[in-house]
Each structure stands twice: as C-alpha cells, then as structure tokens.
N, C-alpha and C positions, 0 to 999 in steps of 0.2 A: 408810217402809221399815223393815224389821226388821233388826237387826244381831246377828250371832252372839255378839258380846261387847261389853260396855260397861264401861270402867274409870272408875268414879266418882272415884277418887283422881287420875287424870290430868286428868279434867275439872275437878276442884276446883283443881288446880294451875294450869291454864290460866286459869281464871276469876280467880284471885288473883294472876296474874303482874303484876309492876310495869310501868307504861307508860314508865318513865324509864330502862330498862336500856340496855345497849350496842347499837351498831349502828343500822341504819335504823329498826327498830321503836321504839327509844328516841328517835331523832331526830324521827321523825314523831309520836311520842306515842300510838301505837296502844294502846288498852286493850280488853280483852275484857269484854263486858258480859253475855254469856249463852253458856254452853257446855252442850250436851246431846248425846244420842246422835245423831250425824250432823248437828248444827246448831251453828253458832258465829256470834255477833254481835260485831262489833268496831267501835269508833268512833275518830275522830280529829278534832281541832279544826283548822279552816282558819286558818292564820296567814299574815301578810304575806310571810314569807320563802319560802312555798310557792307564791306566785302568779307568773304570768308578767308580763313588762313591760306586758301589756295588762290586767292586773287579774283574770285568771281563774286558778283553781287549775290547776297543771300536770298534764297527763294522766298523767304518770309517777307522781304521788302516788297517784292513784286505782288505777293499775296495781299499784303496790307494795302497797297495801291489799288488793287482790283476790288477788295472789299469796300474801300472808301468810295470809289466811283459807282459801285454796284448799288449802294443805297442812295447816294447823293443825287444821282441822275433823276431819281423819282420825284424829288421835292417840288420842282416847278409844275408837275403835272398831276399831283395828288391834292386832295382838299387841304386848305389851310388848317394847321394844327394837327394833321395826321403825322404819323411816325412811320418811317421805313426801316425795317429790321431784317438784316440778312438771315435767311433760314438755312441756305446751303449754297455752295458754289464749287465748281470744278475748274481746275487749272490744267492746261497743257503747256509745259515749258518747252520751247522749241529751240532755243539757242542760249548760250551763256552770255552774260553781260559783265563787262569789266570796267568800262568808262562811259562817259557821255551822259545823255539825257534819256530818261524813260518817259514815254508819252502813252497814256492809256485813254482810249476812246470807248465810252460806254454808250450803248444804244438800247433803249427799251424796245423789246420785240413783242411783248404782250403785257397788257394792263387790264386788270379787273378791279372791282371795288376792294378786294382783299389781298391781291398778290400782283407782283410784276415779275416778268422774266427779262433778264438783261444779258446782252452779249457784250464782251469786252475784248478788244485787241490792244496789246501792248507792243510798242515799237521802241527800238533803241537806235537812234541815229538812222532812221529809215528802214531798219530791218525788223521784221516781225519776230518777237522773242517769246511771246506768250499769247495764248487765246484762252478765254474763260467764259463761263456762262453760269448764272446763278439765279436764285429766286429770292424775292424780298416779300416779307409779310407787311401789309399796309394796315396799320392800326389806326382806325379812325378816332377822332376826338370824341369824348363823351359829350352828349348834348345836354 
C-alpha cells in the first residue's frame, strides 16, 4: 500500500522507544523491532507472571500486544499531531503459548483521513499463534 506521507522521524522515535517505560507497555516489556511505512513489529518475552495457573500465557497479554501495535503502526503515516484510537479489533487465538518470545507484525491495509484498518499476526518462536484485525479512528489535530 502507498501512503501519502511517511514521517521518518516519528518512525525512528518509535523504533528507539524504551521497553521499560511507564504503564502496561513497560510492564509487559514491549519493544519495537521494526518500524516502517505502514508496518510495525514488536516483541515481548513470555514471563512466569504473565502465565495463567494452567501454565499458558494469558490471552489478555496477546490482546494487549495486538492493541498496542494496532494503533502505533499508524503514527508514521498519519498527520503530525493526529491521534490513533482503537475502535474495535478481533482476535483469533490459534495455539497456546507457554515460553519464548512473542512477535507481533502489524500492517496497515487501508488508510483514510479518519480511519485505518490493520492486520496483525503474532508468532511465538516461529509458530503463528494469533491473527487479528482492527479499526483505528484517526483524530486529526485541531487547527
């Protein structure tokens, strides 16, 4: 997909964002490993405190990772000062996760002035464990 704009400075800032910051992103340790025009890849390490009593990664962790990349992938391709807010997303959990690294790759598949549709695949050590798709509202800055 071609994008009418691409802000390399925003992309570089996202790629270099610390994974130990405040909030849920810091708690989960989400780190951006690739940021480009309409694509973002982020990873997190599976830790014991993120597992259910049954030893599987809690689905909410995967959902939080998907929600994060769903909006964040938009920032380099939307106007400066605009805000990307998730309005909905759907997940298909395909396999359990117990250890290793989760890697989510988000791709913008449609972008208008007010919305974006994003597709996300989540892999765990090379195995597809979740696929998701969502919509983001793009709130333009007041002029």
